[in-house]
PDB file of N, CA, C, O and CB in Angstrom:
ATOM      1  N   MET A   1     111.198  36.489 165.275  1.00  0.00           N
ATOM      2  CA  MET A   1     112.646  36.547 165.141  1.00  0.00           C
ATOM      3  C   MET A   1     113.053  37.969 164.762  1.00  0.00           C
ATOM      4  O   MET A   1     112.465  38.556 163.854  1.00  0.00           O
ATOM      5  CB  MET A   1     113.150  35.524 164.083  1.00  0.00           C
ATOM      6  N   ASN A   2     114.035  38.520 165.435  1.00  0.00           N
ATOM      7  CA  ASN A   2     114.511  39.865 165.140  1.00  0.00           C
ATOM      8  C   ASN A   2     115.436  39.862 163.933  1.00  0.00           C
ATOM      9  O   ASN A   2     116.259  38.962 163.763  1.00  0.00           O
ATOM     10  CB  ASN A   2     115.228  40.456 166.351  1.00  0.00           C
ATOM     11  N   GLU A   3     115.287  40.868 163.114  1.00  0.00           N
ATOM     12  CA  GLU A   3     116.198  41.021 161.984  1.00  0.00           C
ATOM     13  C   GLU A   3     117.522  41.581 162.482  1.00  0.00           C
ATOM     14  O   GLU A   3     117.526  42.469 163.334  1.00  0.00           O
ATOM     15  CB  GLU A   3     115.588  41.940 160.894  1.00  0.00           C
ATOM     16  N   PRO A   4     118.642  41.087 161.974  1.00  0.00           N
ATOM     17  CA  PRO A   4     119.923  41.645 162.396  1.00  0.00           C
ATOM     18  C   PRO A   4     120.098  43.066 161.866  1.00  0.00           C
ATOM     19  O   PRO A   4     119.561  43.432 160.821  1.00  0.00           O
ATOM     20  CB  PRO A   4     121.077  40.755 161.919  1.00  0.00           C
ATOM     21  N   LEU A   5     120.855  43.844 162.609  1.00  0.00           N
ATOM     22  CA  LEU A   5     121.182  45.205 162.185  1.00  0.00           C
ATOM     23  C   LEU A   5     122.285  45.147 161.141  1.00  0.00           C
ATOM     24  O   LEU A   5     123.304  44.486 161.340  1.00  0.00           O
ATOM     25  CB  LEU A   5     121.613  46.083 163.395  1.00  0.00           C
ATOM     26  N   VAL A   6     122.079  45.835 160.037  1.00  0.00           N
ATOM     27  CA  VAL A   6     123.082  45.933 158.985  1.00  0.00           C
ATOM     28  C   VAL A   6     123.660  47.339 159.040  1.00  0.00           C
ATOM     29  O   VAL A   6     122.923  48.324 159.017  1.00  0.00           O
ATOM     30  CB  VAL A   6     122.474  45.616 157.569  1.00  0.00           C
ATOM     31  N   SER A   7     124.982  47.424 159.112  1.00  0.00           N
ATOM     32  CA  SER A   7     125.664  48.719 159.129  1.00  0.00           C
ATOM     33  C   SER A   7     126.251  48.994 157.754  1.00  0.00           C
ATOM     34  O   SER A   7     126.938  48.153 157.175  1.00  0.00           O
ATOM     35  CB  SER A   7     126.775  48.753 160.214  1.00  0.00           C
ATOM     36  N   ILE A   8     125.971  50.174 157.247  1.00  0.00           N
ATOM     37  CA  ILE A   8     126.501  50.604 155.954  1.00  0.00           C
ATOM     38  C   ILE A   8     127.390  51.805 156.219  1.00  0.00           C
ATOM     39  O   ILE A   8     126.958  52.778 156.837  1.00  0.00           O
ATOM     40  CB  ILE A   8     125.350  50.951 154.929  1.00  0.00           C
ATOM     41  N   ILE A   9     128.623  51.741 155.756  1.00  0.00           N
ATOM     42  CA  ILE A   9     129.564  52.841 155.935  1.00  0.00           C
ATOM     43  C   ILE A   9     129.759  53.516 154.584  1.00  0.00           C
ATOM     44  O   ILE A   9     130.134  52.879 153.599  1.00  0.00           O
ATOM     45  CB  ILE A   9     130.929  52.339 156.522  1.00  0.00           C
ATOM     46  N   VAL A  10     129.493  54.824 154.560  1.00  0.00           N
ATOM     47  CA  VAL A  10     129.631  55.603 153.335  1.00  0.00           C
ATOM     48  C   VAL A  10     130.787  56.586 153.535  1.00  0.00           C
ATOM     49  O   VAL A  10     130.650  57.559 154.276  1.00  0.00           O
ATOM     50  CB  VAL A  10     128.292  56.356 152.978  1.00  0.00           C
ATOM     51  N   PRO A  11     131.931  56.337 152.875  1.00  0.00           N
ATOM     52  CA  PRO A  11     133.021  57.298 152.962  1.00  0.00           C
ATOM     53  C   PRO A  11     132.680  58.540 152.141  1.00  0.00           C
ATOM     54  O   PRO A  11     132.190  58.439 151.016  1.00  0.00           O
ATOM     55  CB  PRO A  11     134.348  56.669 152.475  1.00  0.00           C
ATOM     56  N   VAL A  12     132.944  59.705 152.717  1.00  0.00           N
ATOM     57  CA  VAL A  12     132.561  60.962 152.064  1.00  0.00           C
ATOM     58  C   VAL A  12     133.769  61.889 152.013  1.00  0.00           C
ATOM     59  O   VAL A  12     134.352  62.229 153.042  1.00  0.00           O
ATOM     60  CB  VAL A  12     131.375  61.647 152.811  1.00  0.00           C
ATOM     61  N   TYR A  13     134.133  62.290 150.803  1.00  0.00           N
ATOM     62  CA  TYR A  13     135.165  63.320 150.639  1.00  0.00           C
ATOM     63  C   TYR A  13     134.945  64.022 149.302  1.00  0.00           C
ATOM     64  O   TYR A  13     135.274  63.479 148.247  1.00  0.00           O
ATOM     65  CB  TYR A  13     136.605  62.700 150.716  1.00  0.00           C
ATOM     66  N   ASN A  14     134.399  65.207 149.351  1.00  0.00           N
ATOM     67  CA  ASN A  14     134.170  66.034 148.156  1.00  0.00           C
ATOM     68  C   ASN A  14     133.427  65.279 147.051  1.00  0.00           C
ATOM     69  O   ASN A  14     133.885  65.200 145.911  1.00  0.00           O
ATOM     70  CB  ASN A  14     135.500  66.542 147.617  1.00  0.00           C
ATOM     71  N   VAL A  15     132.278  64.731 147.418  1.00  0.00           N
ATOM     72  CA  VAL A  15     131.456  63.983 146.451  1.00  0.00           C
ATOM     73  C   VAL A  15     130.037  64.542 146.402  1.00  0.00           C
ATOM     74  O   VAL A  15     129.076  63.802 146.190  1.00  0.00           O
ATOM     75  CB  VAL A  15     131.419  62.480 146.815  1.00  0.00           C
ATOM     76  N   GLU A  16     129.916  65.833 146.596  1.00  0.00           N
ATOM     77  CA  GLU A  16     128.593  66.463 146.688  1.00  0.00           C
ATOM     78  C   GLU A  16     127.691  66.097 145.519  1.00  0.00           C
ATOM     79  O   GLU A  16     126.508  65.825 145.728  1.00  0.00           O
ATOM     80  CB  GLU A  16     128.740  67.969 146.758  1.00  0.00           C
ATOM     81  N   SER A  17     128.205  66.081 144.311  1.00  0.00           N
ATOM     82  CA  SER A  17     127.353  65.840 143.139  1.00  0.00           C
ATOM     83  C   SER A  17     126.838  64.396 143.066  1.00  0.00           C
ATOM     84  O   SER A  17     125.846  64.141 142.383  1.00  0.00           O
ATOM     85  CB  SER A  17     128.124  66.167 141.867  1.00  0.00           C
ATOM     86  N   TYR A  18     127.481  63.457 143.746  1.00  0.00           N
ATOM     87  CA  TYR A  18     127.063  62.047 143.717  1.00  0.00           C
ATOM     88  C   TYR A  18     126.345  61.621 144.983  1.00  0.00           C
ATOM     89  O   TYR A  18     125.701  60.572 145.009  1.00  0.00           O
ATOM     90  CB  TYR A  18     128.260  61.156 143.501  1.00  0.00           C
ATOM     91  N   LEU A  19     126.445  62.411 146.020  1.00  0.00           N
ATOM     92  CA  LEU A  19     126.055  61.963 147.348  1.00  0.00           C
ATOM     93  C   LEU A  19     124.551  61.790 147.528  1.00  0.00           C
ATOM     94  O   LEU A  19     124.122  60.767 148.062  1.00  0.00           O
ATOM     95  CB  LEU A  19     126.559  62.924 148.358  1.00  0.00           C
ATOM     96  N   SER A  20     123.755  62.733 147.110  1.00  0.00           N
ATOM     97  CA  SER A  20     122.302  62.622 147.292  1.00  0.00           C
ATOM     98  C   SER A  20     121.732  61.372 146.636  1.00  0.00           C
ATOM     99  O   SER A  20     120.977  60.650 147.287  1.00  0.00           O
ATOM    100  CB  SER A  20     121.609  63.851 146.730  1.00  0.00           C
ATOM    101  N   PRO A  21     122.056  61.081 145.377  1.00  0.00           N
ATOM    102  CA  PRO A  21     121.530  59.841 144.785  1.00  0.00           C
ATOM    103  C   PRO A  21     121.985  58.591 145.539  1.00  0.00           C
ATOM    104  O   PRO A  21     121.222  57.634 145.669  1.00  0.00           O
ATOM    105  CB  PRO A  21     121.960  59.738 143.331  1.00  0.00           C
ATOM    106  N   CYS A  22     123.209  58.595 146.027  1.00  0.00           N
ATOM    107  CA  CYS A  22     123.721  57.452 146.786  1.00  0.00           C
ATOM    108  C   CYS A  22     122.929  57.261 148.076  1.00  0.00           C
ATOM    109  O   CYS A  22     122.451  56.161 148.355  1.00  0.00           O
ATOM    110  CB  CYS A  22     125.213  57.642 147.104  1.00  0.00           C
ATOM    111  N   LEU A  23     122.791  58.319 148.858  1.00  0.00           N
ATOM    112  CA  LEU A  23     122.095  58.218 150.145  1.00  0.00           C
ATOM    113  C   LEU A  23     120.613  57.923 149.961  1.00  0.00           C
ATOM    114  O   LEU A  23     120.032  57.168 150.742  1.00  0.00           O
ATOM    115  CB  LEU A  23     122.269  59.505 150.943  1.00  0.00           C
ATOM    116  N   GLU A  24     120.001  58.502 148.953  1.00  0.00           N
ATOM    117  CA  GLU A  24     118.586  58.238 148.689  1.00  0.00           C
ATOM    118  C   GLU A  24     118.365  56.789 148.273  1.00  0.00           C
ATOM    119  O   GLU A  24     117.348  56.192 148.623  1.00  0.00           O
ATOM    120  CB  GLU A  24     118.061  59.181 147.604  1.00  0.00           C
ATOM    121  N   SER A  25     119.299  56.229 147.539  1.00  0.00           N
ATOM    122  CA  SER A  25     119.207  54.823 147.150  1.00  0.00           C
ATOM    123  C   SER A  25     119.273  53.922 148.370  1.00  0.00           C
ATOM    124  O   SER A  25     118.511  52.960 148.474  1.00  0.00           O
ATOM    125  CB  SER A  25     120.324  54.462 146.167  1.00  0.00           C
ATOM    126  N   ILE A  26     120.170  54.221 149.286  1.00  0.00           N
ATOM    127  CA  ILE A  26     120.261  53.443 150.525  1.00  0.00           C
ATOM    128  C   ILE A  26     118.973  53.588 151.327  1.00  0.00           C
ATOM    129  O   ILE A  26     118.459  52.609 151.870  1.00  0.00           O
ATOM    130  CB  ILE A  26     121.477  53.896 151.373  1.00  0.00           C
ATOM    131  N   GLN A  27     118.462  54.794 151.399  1.00  0.00           N
ATOM    132  CA  GLN A  27     117.250  55.079 152.165  1.00  0.00           C
ATOM    133  C   GLN A  27     116.057  54.281 151.649  1.00  0.00           C
ATOM    134  O   GLN A  27     115.187  53.904 152.434  1.00  0.00           O
ATOM    135  CB  GLN A  27     116.936  56.570 152.117  1.00  0.00           C
ATOM    136  N   ARG A  28     115.999  54.017 150.351  1.00  0.00           N
ATOM    137  CA  ARG A  28     114.872  53.300 149.740  1.00  0.00           C
ATOM    138  C   ARG A  28     114.970  51.778 149.853  1.00  0.00           C
ATOM    139  O   ARG A  28     114.050  51.079 149.428  1.00  0.00           O
ATOM    140  CB  ARG A  28     114.768  53.677 148.292  1.00  0.00           C
ATOM    141  N   GLN A  29     116.031  51.261 150.400  1.00  0.00           N
ATOM    142  CA  GLN A  29     116.190  49.809 150.483  1.00  0.00           C
ATOM    143  C   GLN A  29     115.065  49.193 151.298  1.00  0.00           C
ATOM    144  O   GLN A  29     114.546  49.816 152.223  1.00  0.00           O
ATOM    145  CB  GLN A  29     117.547  49.448 151.098  1.00  0.00           C
ATOM    146  N   SER A  30     114.696  47.985 150.957  1.00  0.00           N
ATOM    147  CA  SER A  30     113.600  47.315 151.653  1.00  0.00           C
ATOM    148  C   SER A  30     114.011  46.813 153.030  1.00  0.00           C
ATOM    149  O   SER A  30     113.152  46.617 153.889  1.00  0.00           O
ATOM    150  CB  SER A  30     113.088  46.160 150.822  1.00  0.00           C
ATOM    151  N   TRP A  31     115.288  46.602 153.257  1.00  0.00           N
ATOM    152  CA  TRP A  31     115.760  46.175 154.573  1.00  0.00           C
ATOM    153  C   TRP A  31     115.689  47.370 155.500  1.00  0.00           C
ATOM    154  O   TRP A  31     116.394  48.357 155.288  1.00  0.00           O
ATOM    155  CB  TRP A  31     117.212  45.596 154.508  1.00  0.00           C
ATOM    156  N   ARG A  32     114.859  47.303 156.516  1.00  0.00           N
ATOM    157  CA  ARG A  32     114.592  48.462 157.362  1.00  0.00           C
ATOM    158  C   ARG A  32     115.522  48.563 158.566  1.00  0.00           C
ATOM    159  O   ARG A  32     115.748  49.663 159.072  1.00  0.00           O
ATOM    160  CB  ARG A  32     113.175  48.421 157.834  1.00  0.00           C
ATOM    161  N   ASN A  33     116.065  47.440 159.037  1.00  0.00           N
ATOM    162  CA  ASN A  33     116.886  47.460 160.236  1.00  0.00           C
ATOM    163  C   ASN A  33     118.350  47.711 159.861  1.00  0.00           C
ATOM    164  O   ASN A  33     119.183  46.804 159.860  1.00  0.00           O
ATOM    165  CB  ASN A  33     116.741  46.133 161.016  1.00  0.00           C
ATOM    166  N   LEU A  34     118.623  48.961 159.548  1.00  0.00           N
ATOM    167  CA  LEU A  34     119.982  49.308 159.166  1.00  0.00           C
ATOM    168  C   LEU A  34     120.386  50.639 159.780  1.00  0.00           C
ATOM    169  O   LEU A  34     119.553  51.461 160.162  1.00  0.00           O
ATOM    170  CB  LEU A  34     120.115  49.362 157.644  1.00  0.00           C
ATOM    171  N   GLU A  35     121.704  50.816 159.859  1.00  0.00           N
ATOM    172  CA  GLU A  35     122.269  52.095 160.252  1.00  0.00           C
ATOM    173  C   GLU A  35     123.251  52.494 159.166  1.00  0.00           C
ATOM    174  O   GLU A  35     123.958  51.656 158.608  1.00  0.00           O
ATOM    175  CB  GLU A  35     122.961  52.023 161.663  1.00  0.00           C
ATOM    176  N   VAL A  36     123.282  53.768 158.880  1.00  0.00           N
ATOM    177  CA  VAL A  36     124.170  54.277 157.841  1.00  0.00           C
ATOM    178  C   VAL A  36     125.121  55.272 158.488  1.00  0.00           C
ATOM    179  O   VAL A  36     124.700  56.306 159.008  1.00  0.00           O
ATOM    180  CB  VAL A  36     123.366  54.940 156.668  1.00  0.00           C
ATOM    181  N   LEU A  37     126.396  54.950 158.451  1.00  0.00           N
ATOM    182  CA  LEU A  37     127.424  55.809 159.014  1.00  0.00           C
ATOM    183  C   LEU A  37     128.096  56.553 157.865  1.00  0.00           C
ATOM    184  O   LEU A  37     128.817  55.962 157.061  1.00  0.00           O
ATOM    185  CB  LEU A  37     128.464  54.986 159.846  1.00  0.00           C
ATOM    186  N   MET A  38     127.851  57.839 157.803  1.00  0.00           N
ATOM    187  CA  MET A  38     128.441  58.684 156.765  1.00  0.00           C
ATOM    188  C   MET A  38     129.686  59.319 157.368  1.00  0.00           C
ATOM    189  O   MET A  38     129.587  60.142 158.279  1.00  0.00           O
ATOM    190  CB  MET A  38     127.422  59.780 156.244  1.00  0.00           C
ATOM    191  N   VAL A  39     130.847  58.944 156.867  1.00  0.00           N
ATOM    192  CA  VAL A  39     132.111  59.405 157.436  1.00  0.00           C
ATOM    193  C   VAL A  39     132.706  60.465 156.513  1.00  0.00           C
ATOM    194  O   VAL A  39     133.232  60.160 155.443  1.00  0.00           O
ATOM    195  CB  VAL A  39     133.107  58.216 157.639  1.00  0.00           C
ATOM    196  N   ASP A  40     132.610  61.714 156.955  1.00  0.00           N
ATOM    197  CA  ASP A  40     133.140  62.837 156.183  1.00  0.00           C
ATOM    198  C   ASP A  40     134.585  63.073 156.615  1.00  0.00           C
ATOM    199  O   ASP A  40     134.860  63.381 157.775  1.00  0.00           O
ATOM    200  CB  ASP A  40     132.271  64.131 156.385  1.00  0.00           C
ATOM    201  N   ASP A  41     135.486  62.927 155.678  1.00  0.00           N
ATOM    202  CA  ASP A  41     136.917  63.028 155.954  1.00  0.00           C
ATOM    203  C   ASP A  41     137.456  64.413 155.601  1.00  0.00           C
ATOM    204  O   ASP A  41     138.510  64.536 154.977  1.00  0.00           O
ATOM    205  CB  ASP A  41     137.683  61.956 155.178  1.00  0.00           C
ATOM    206  N   GLY A  42     136.726  65.455 156.004  1.00  0.00           N
ATOM    207  CA  GLY A  42     137.204  66.815 155.793  1.00  0.00           C
ATOM    208  C   GLY A  42     136.829  67.420 154.453  1.00  0.00           C
ATOM    209  O   GLY A  42     137.609  68.183 153.884  1.00  0.00           O
ATOM    210  N   SER A  43     135.667  67.101 153.944  1.00  0.00           N
ATOM    211  CA  SER A  43     135.226  67.650 152.655  1.00  0.00           C
ATOM    212  C   SER A  43     135.239  69.169 152.669  1.00  0.00           C
ATOM    213  O   SER A  43     134.951  69.805 153.683  1.00  0.00           O
ATOM    214  CB  SER A  43     133.824  67.146 152.310  1.00  0.00           C
ATOM    215  N   THR A  44     135.579  69.731 151.522  1.00  0.00           N
ATOM    216  CA  THR A  44     135.590  71.186 151.375  1.00  0.00           C
ATOM    217  C   THR A  44     134.457  71.678 150.478  1.00  0.00           C
ATOM    218  O   THR A  44     134.319  72.882 150.258  1.00  0.00           O
ATOM    219  CB  THR A  44     136.927  71.645 150.811  1.00  0.00           C
ATOM    220  N   ASP A  45     133.648  70.759 149.962  1.00  0.00           N
ATOM    221  CA  ASP A  45     132.481  71.152 149.174  1.00  0.00           C
ATOM    222  C   ASP A  45     131.241  71.042 150.072  1.00  0.00           C
ATOM    223  O   ASP A  45     131.371  71.138 151.292  1.00  0.00           O
ATOM    224  CB  ASP A  45     132.333  70.255 147.881  1.00  0.00           C
ATOM    225  N   GLY A  46     130.086  70.850 149.522  1.00  0.00           N
ATOM    226  CA  GLY A  46     128.859  70.788 150.301  1.00  0.00           C
ATOM    227  C   GLY A  46     128.474  69.396 150.771  1.00  0.00           C
ATOM    228  O   GLY A  46     127.344  69.185 151.211  1.00  0.00           O
ATOM    229  N   SER A  47     129.385  68.453 150.687  1.00  0.00           N
ATOM    230  CA  SER A  47     129.080  67.068 151.062  1.00  0.00           C
ATOM    231  C   SER A  47     128.612  66.942 152.504  1.00  0.00           C
ATOM    232  O   SER A  47     127.665  66.211 152.792  1.00  0.00           O
ATOM    233  CB  SER A  47     130.296  66.196 150.850  1.00  0.00           C
ATOM    234  N   SER A  48     129.266  67.641 153.393  1.00  0.00           N
ATOM    235  CA  SER A  48     128.911  67.551 154.809  1.00  0.00           C
ATOM    236  C   SER A  48     127.482  68.039 155.061  1.00  0.00           C
ATOM    237  O   SER A  48     126.764  67.467 155.881  1.00  0.00           O
ATOM    238  CB  SER A  48     129.899  68.363 155.653  1.00  0.00           C
ATOM    239  N   ALA A  49     127.077  69.084 154.364  1.00  0.00           N
ATOM    240  CA  ALA A  49     125.714  69.607 154.513  1.00  0.00           C
ATOM    241  C   ALA A  49     124.682  68.604 153.995  1.00  0.00           C
ATOM    242  O   ALA A  49     123.617  68.446 154.592  1.00  0.00           O
ATOM    243  CB  ALA A  49     125.568  70.947 153.767  1.00  0.00           C
ATOM    244  N   VAL A  50     124.989  67.934 152.901  1.00  0.00           N
ATOM    245  CA  VAL A  50     124.086  66.909 152.363  1.00  0.00           C
ATOM    246  C   VAL A  50     123.908  65.797 153.391  1.00  0.00           C
ATOM    247  O   VAL A  50     122.792  65.335 153.628  1.00  0.00           O
ATOM    248  CB  VAL A  50     124.631  66.330 151.023  1.00  0.00           C
ATOM    249  N   CYS A  51     124.999  65.377 153.992  1.00  0.00           N
ATOM    250  CA  CYS A  51     124.940  64.329 155.020  1.00  0.00           C
ATOM    251  C   CYS A  51     124.158  64.796 156.238  1.00  0.00           C
ATOM    252  O   CYS A  51     123.343  64.051 156.782  1.00  0.00           O
ATOM    253  CB  CYS A  51     126.353  63.907 155.440  1.00  0.00           C
ATOM    254  N   ALA A  52     124.403  66.017 156.662  1.00  0.00           N
ATOM    255  CA  ALA A  52     123.702  66.558 157.836  1.00  0.00           C
ATOM    256  C   ALA A  52     122.196  66.604 157.593  1.00  0.00           C
ATOM    257  O   ALA A  52     121.410  66.281 158.484  1.00  0.00           O
ATOM    258  CB  ALA A  52     124.227  67.969 158.178  1.00  0.00           C
ATOM    259  N   ASP A  53     121.800  67.002 156.398  1.00  0.00           N
ATOM    260  CA  ASP A  53     120.373  67.039 156.064  1.00  0.00           C
ATOM    261  C   ASP A  53     119.758  65.642 156.119  1.00  0.00           C
ATOM    262  O   ASP A  53     118.646  65.467 156.617  1.00  0.00           O
ATOM    263  CB  ASP A  53     120.165  67.650 154.668  1.00  0.00           C
ATOM    264  N   MET A  54     120.486  64.649 155.608  1.00  0.00           N
ATOM    265  CA  MET A  54     119.974  63.278 155.622  1.00  0.00           C
ATOM    266  C   MET A  54     119.877  62.761 157.054  1.00  0.00           C
ATOM    267  O   MET A  54     118.933  62.046 157.390  1.00  0.00           O
ATOM    268  CB  MET A  54     120.875  62.352 154.779  1.00  0.00           C
ATOM    269  N   ALA A  55     120.835  63.110 157.892  1.00  0.00           N
ATOM    270  CA  ALA A  55     120.811  62.664 159.292  1.00  0.00           C
ATOM    271  C   ALA A  55     119.620  63.251 160.037  1.00  0.00           C
ATOM    272  O   ALA A  55     119.066  62.602 160.924  1.00  0.00           O
ATOM    273  CB  ALA A  55     122.113  63.054 160.003  1.00  0.00           C
ATOM    274  N   VAL A  56     119.222  64.465 159.690  1.00  0.00           N
ATOM    275  CA  VAL A  56     118.046  65.080 160.306  1.00  0.00           C
ATOM    276  C   VAL A  56     116.767  64.408 159.790  1.00  0.00           C
ATOM    277  O   VAL A  56     115.825  64.191 160.551  1.00  0.00           O
ATOM    278  CB  VAL A  56     118.013  66.605 160.016  1.00  0.00           C
ATOM    279  N   ALA A  57     116.744  64.087 158.511  1.00  0.00           N
ATOM    280  CA  ALA A  57     115.544  63.525 157.887  1.00  0.00           C
ATOM    281  C   ALA A  57     115.294  62.064 158.248  1.00  0.00           C
ATOM    282  O   ALA A  57     114.144  61.625 158.275  1.00  0.00           O
ATOM    283  CB  ALA A  57     115.647  63.651 156.397  1.00  0.00           C
ATOM    284  N   ASP A  58     116.356  61.306 158.526  1.00  0.00           N
ATOM    285  CA  ASP A  58     116.213  59.870 158.752  1.00  0.00           C
ATOM    286  C   ASP A  58     117.128  59.464 159.913  1.00  0.00           C
ATOM    287  O   ASP A  58     118.350  59.541 159.782  1.00  0.00           O
ATOM    288  CB  ASP A  58     116.555  59.058 157.453  1.00  0.00           C
ATOM    289  N   PRO A  59     116.564  59.038 161.036  1.00  0.00           N
ATOM    290  CA  PRO A  59     117.384  58.722 162.214  1.00  0.00           C
ATOM    291  C   PRO A  59     118.318  57.526 162.035  1.00  0.00           C
ATOM    292  O   PRO A  59     119.183  57.294 162.880  1.00  0.00           O
ATOM    293  CB  PRO A  59     116.491  58.463 163.378  1.00  0.00           C
ATOM    294  N   ARG A  60     118.162  56.778 160.973  1.00  0.00           N
ATOM    295  CA  ARG A  60     119.082  55.659 160.718  1.00  0.00           C
ATOM    296  C   ARG A  60     120.422  56.135 160.186  1.00  0.00           C
ATOM    297  O   ARG A  60     121.388  55.372 160.158  1.00  0.00           O
ATOM    298  CB  ARG A  60     118.462  54.679 159.731  1.00  0.00           C
ATOM    299  N   PHE A  61     120.488  57.389 159.765  1.00  0.00           N
ATOM    300  CA  PHE A  61     121.704  57.958 159.186  1.00  0.00           C
ATOM    301  C   PHE A  61     122.436  58.788 160.235  1.00  0.00           C
ATOM    302  O   PHE A  61     121.832  59.627 160.904  1.00  0.00           O
ATOM    303  CB  PHE A  61     121.371  58.823 157.945  1.00  0.00           C
ATOM    304  N   ARG A  62     123.743  58.551 160.376  1.00  0.00           N
ATOM    305  CA  ARG A  62     124.569  59.313 161.320  1.00  0.00           C
ATOM    306  C   ARG A  62     125.779  59.873 160.594  1.00  0.00           C
ATOM    307  O   ARG A  62     126.424  59.184 159.803  1.00  0.00           O
ATOM    308  CB  ARG A  62     125.014  58.429 162.517  1.00  0.00           C
ATOM    309  N   LEU A  63     126.073  61.133 160.876  1.00  0.00           N
ATOM    310  CA  LEU A  63     127.224  61.798 160.268  1.00  0.00           C
ATOM    311  C   LEU A  63     128.373  61.810 161.266  1.00  0.00           C
ATOM    312  O   LEU A  63     128.228  62.264 162.401  1.00  0.00           O
ATOM    313  CB  LEU A  63     126.866  63.246 159.822  1.00  0.00           C
ATOM    314  N   LEU A  64     129.503  61.307 160.825  1.00  0.00           N
ATOM    315  CA  LEU A  64     130.735  61.353 161.611  1.00  0.00           C
ATOM    316  C   LEU A  64     131.723  62.224 160.842  1.00  0.00           C
ATOM    317  O   LEU A  64     132.023  61.953 159.680  1.00  0.00           O
ATOM    318  CB  LEU A  64     131.319  59.902 161.875  1.00  0.00           C
ATOM    319  N   ARG A  65     132.221  63.256 161.484  1.00  0.00           N
ATOM    320  CA  ARG A  65     133.159  64.170 160.812  1.00  0.00           C
ATOM    321  C   ARG A  65     134.566  63.947 161.342  1.00  0.00           C
ATOM    322  O   ARG A  65     134.785  63.830 162.547  1.00  0.00           O
ATOM    323  CB  ARG A  65     132.737  65.650 161.015  1.00  0.00           C
ATOM    324  N   GLN A  66     135.512  63.892 160.415  1.00  0.00           N
ATOM    325  CA  GLN A  66     136.915  63.798 160.746  1.00  0.00           C
ATOM    326  C   GLN A  66     137.662  64.938 160.080  1.00  0.00           C
ATOM    327  O   GLN A  66     137.240  65.433 159.035  1.00  0.00           O
ATOM    328  CB  GLN A  66     137.491  62.439 160.321  1.00  0.00           C
ATOM    329  N   ARG A  67     138.729  65.342 160.653  1.00  0.00           N
ATOM    330  CA  ARG A  67     139.567  66.340 159.984  1.00  0.00           C
ATOM    331  C   ARG A  67     140.345  65.666 158.877  1.00  0.00           C
ATOM    332  O   ARG A  67     140.822  64.541 159.020  1.00  0.00           O
ATOM    333  CB  ARG A  67     140.529  67.033 160.983  1.00  0.00           C
ATOM    334  N   GLY A  68     140.465  66.380 157.767  1.00  0.00           N
ATOM    335  CA  GLY A  68     141.185  65.819 156.608  1.00  0.00           C
ATOM    336  C   GLY A  68     142.667  65.848 156.753  1.00  0.00           C
ATOM    337  O   GLY A  68     143.384  65.409 155.854  1.00  0.00           O
TER     338      GLY A  68
END
Protein backbone atom coordinates (compact mmCIF):
# COMPACT_ATOMS: atom_id res chain seq x y z
CA MET A 1 0.00 0.00 0.00
CA ASN A 2 1.38 3.42 -0.93
CA GLU A 3 1.63 6.08 1.72
CA PRO A 4 -0.28 9.25 0.88
CA LEU A 5 1.69 12.40 0.14
CA VAL A 6 1.48 14.97 2.92
CA SER A 7 1.98 18.61 1.92
CA ILE A 8 3.33 21.04 4.48
CA ILE A 9 3.13 24.75 3.73
CA VAL A 10 5.56 27.00 5.59
CA PRO A 11 4.78 30.71 5.28
CA VAL A 12 8.00 32.73 5.33
CA TYR A 13 8.37 36.45 5.95
CA ASN A 14 11.41 37.82 7.80
CA VAL A 15 11.76 34.85 10.15
CA GLU A 16 15.43 34.06 9.57
CA SER A 17 16.20 33.47 13.25
CA TYR A 18 13.40 30.86 13.60
CA LEU A 19 13.48 29.27 10.19
CA SER A 20 16.35 26.77 10.39
CA PRO A 21 15.03 25.04 13.53
CA CYS A 22 11.56 24.89 11.98
CA LEU A 23 12.71 23.38 8.68
CA GLU A 24 15.12 20.98 10.36
CA SER A 25 12.32 19.75 12.61
CA ILE A 26 10.15 19.04 9.58
CA GLN A 27 13.07 17.34 7.85
CA ARG A 28 13.52 14.94 10.81
CA GLN A 29 9.92 13.72 10.80
CA SER A 30 9.47 9.98 10.46
CA TRP A 31 6.85 10.37 7.73
CA ARG A 32 8.97 10.24 4.58
CA ASN A 33 6.37 10.82 1.85
CA LEU A 34 5.99 14.55 2.20
CA GLU A 35 6.55 17.75 0.31
CA VAL A 36 7.36 21.03 1.98
CA LEU A 37 6.34 24.22 0.22
CA MET A 38 8.21 27.20 1.64
CA VAL A 39 6.37 30.33 0.53
CA ASP A 40 8.53 33.44 0.85
CA ASP A 41 6.33 36.52 0.73
CA GLY A 42 9.08 39.04 -0.03
CA SER A 43 11.38 38.66 2.97
CA THR A 44 14.04 41.32 3.35
CA ASP A 45 16.26 39.35 5.74
CA GLY A 46 18.10 36.09 5.03
CA SER A 47 15.00 33.89 5.15
CA SER A 48 14.98 33.26 1.42
CA ALA A 49 18.60 32.07 1.48
CA VAL A 50 17.84 29.65 4.33
CA CYS A 51 14.97 28.22 2.29
CA ALA A 52 17.08 28.00 -0.86
CA ASP A 53 19.77 26.07 1.01
CA MET A 54 17.19 23.61 2.35
CA ALA A 55 15.71 23.13 -1.12
CA VAL A 56 19.16 22.22 -2.45
CA ALA A 57 19.86 19.86 0.46
CA ASP A 58 16.52 18.01 0.43
CA PRO A 59 14.44 17.51 -2.75
CA ARG A 60 11.22 17.31 -0.72
CA PHE A 61 11.55 21.04 0.01
CA ARG A 62 10.51 23.62 -2.60
CA LEU A 63 10.89 27.38 -2.38
CA LEU A 64 8.17 29.55 -3.86
CA ARG A 65 8.92 33.28 -3.95
CA GLN A 66 6.29 35.98 -4.10
CA ARG A 67 6.68 39.71 -4.17
CA GLY A 68 5.71 41.36 -0.91
